[in-house]
C-alpha positions, 0 to 999 in steps of 0.5 A: 158885783155880788157874791152870787155872779162873782163864784159863778165867774170865777173858778174856784181854787180851793180844794177841801180834801182830806190828804190823811185819808186820801194820800196814805202810802199803799203800806198805811193803807193796806194796814187800815183796810185789813184792821177794817176788814177784820173788823166787818169780818167779825160782825157778820159772823156774829150778826148775819145768818146767811155769813155764818152760812157761808163762811161754815160751808167753808169751814172758814172763821174770821180768824183764818184770814191773816192778810189781805191776801187771803180775801180770795179765801172768803165767799162772794155776796150777790144780789140773789143774796139779798133778795133770798134774805128779803128785807132785813136779813142781811142786816147787822145790827137791830132794825131799831138802829137802822135810821134809814132804809133804801132798796132798789126798784125791783124790776124783776122780782123783789127789790133789795133792802139795804139800811144805814145807821147814824154812823153810816149816814155819817160816813156816806155824807163824808164820802159823797162830799170827797168826790164832790169836791174832787170833782171841783164842787165848793162851798159856793156852788149852787147845786142842782139834782135832778136825781129822782127822790125816793128809794132810789140812793142818787138823790140823796146821797149827792145832796148831803155830800153837797151840804157836807161841803157847804154849798147851796143845793136844790133838791129839784128831783127828776122830771119837768124838763122846761121847769129844770132849765127855768129853775137852773136859769133863774136860780143860777145852778153852777154844778148839775146832778143827774145821770148823762143821758137825761143831760143830753136830754136837757140839751136837747130842750135847750135848743127847741126852746131857744136856751143858749148854753151862755144862759145858764151858770152852770160849770161842772155836771156831775154824772152817774148811774148808769154806763157812758161813753168818753164821746157821750161826756165831750158831747154833754160839754159842747153842748151845756159848758160845763167840766164833766165828771165821773161818779160811781155808787150802788145802793147795795154797798153805799150808794154814790160815794164809792168812787168819783173823778178827780179833775185829772178825769183818768179813772175814778178815784176809790175811797179805799179807806171805806171799800176794797175792790177786786177784779175777777173773771166773771166767769170763773171767779177768779181774781186777776191781776191789777190791769185787767179787765173784768167784774168789780167785787167790793167788800165794805170795810166801815158799814154798820147795818148792811156790810157786805162782802166780796159784793159782785156789781156785776160791773165790768171795769178794771183798776189803776194803781199808777199815781195820780196828778192830783197827789190823791194815792187811792185806786182810780177805777176806770169808766165802766164799760157797763154791766156783765148782766147787760152785755150782749152775747151777739153769734158768740161776741161779747157787746157792750151798748157804751161800744156802739154809742161811741161809734155812733158818737164820732159821726156827725149827723147821729143824734146822742139817742139810740136802741139796739133791739136784739132778736133770734131768726132761726137759730141766729141773733140779730143786732139792729141799731136805731139812731135818731139822725139830723133832718137833713140825713133822714129826709135826705135822698134813698142813695144817700141815706143808703151810704150813710148806713152803710158807712155806719155798719163797717165801723160797727162791724170794725169796732164790734166784730158782728154785724150790725143793721143799723135803721135811721129814724127821725129826730126825737122818736125815740123815747127819753128817760128821766132816769137811767136810759133804756138803751137794749130791748132784746126780744129773745127774752120774750 
């Protein structure tokens, strides 16, 4: 048996990870975090005019922060701060020391621009390698990256993380699903990197092409860049035959490498030696106690070129400080419910697309593709859930269709606490996306 065939058939048992950084006591971690926080505060106070102005407005200097408990005294950083200082106003090093520049898509205005020093890139590679190793990737894997390369940070982060581990990397990029599947079969890709929604698009295309999952060598999937439910995880695992793991990052803080699941899959370990997490009330900004659900706020502790203080991510989650069976002592971040700015308010009720997704994935006959259409009729908000169903249901007699719709609407009302109209649409009628899925059409904003 060749070494390639062997590595696909034998689940690797070696785990290359650093217990020095990932298994330290909370006391040791607190000391390390505070020392790095002090250094970061001095850096932004001396070099970033935006932070100088924010600190002066609050009457603060870095020396006023004497413990981690004082973190709440510091100002928040928002995406608007980044846009107001476009493109390089938030950089803490001269441009000659910036060796990489990434940015957001800028679909809602000027993009947010971030920079990396050489040390930043080295840390980024290490952090990506750490969460990929936690997910089970080893140097024997062939990592198929189906994220788009370019200004988006996702592909590069996992690319260099995989290379740091010593794995083989296929920089496929996004799009051309038929070729993706051919490459995965022929090159024997064992780890798949993409958005969870694109993983399901691949699975759907496999069905149409008559490709069975046994014809692939995949064993692990590393999915991120969008919220997804546990029901979607199970769907991906069943259809692709992989262990599906979640990971988290955002370009304003680092890119992928902020947090990632171990093989216990009970939350994403936040790499607290590099990032200081908080949970706040998204409305009041008040820091919430451990275990509370709220908005994630992150402070970078080791970034040189683009440090951020208390960056409001807008992602809704909670932090779990209980011990993990894997041995890591790092806090675990639960799977995000979604972004606070993606949250829909329907008749005064907060609704996340992932809540609807969980209901749909539990009903046999619903395909894993849906779209939410929000509108306002008079002064009343309306929510329509367009969901693809299998052909046997879509072309069924009207009476049975009506019963199916009523069953879905009752389940949605029970979960959401607000009524939603369900519209059944035929298979393959909802637009597929190669990157992040676009789930919501809010006509109230048009």
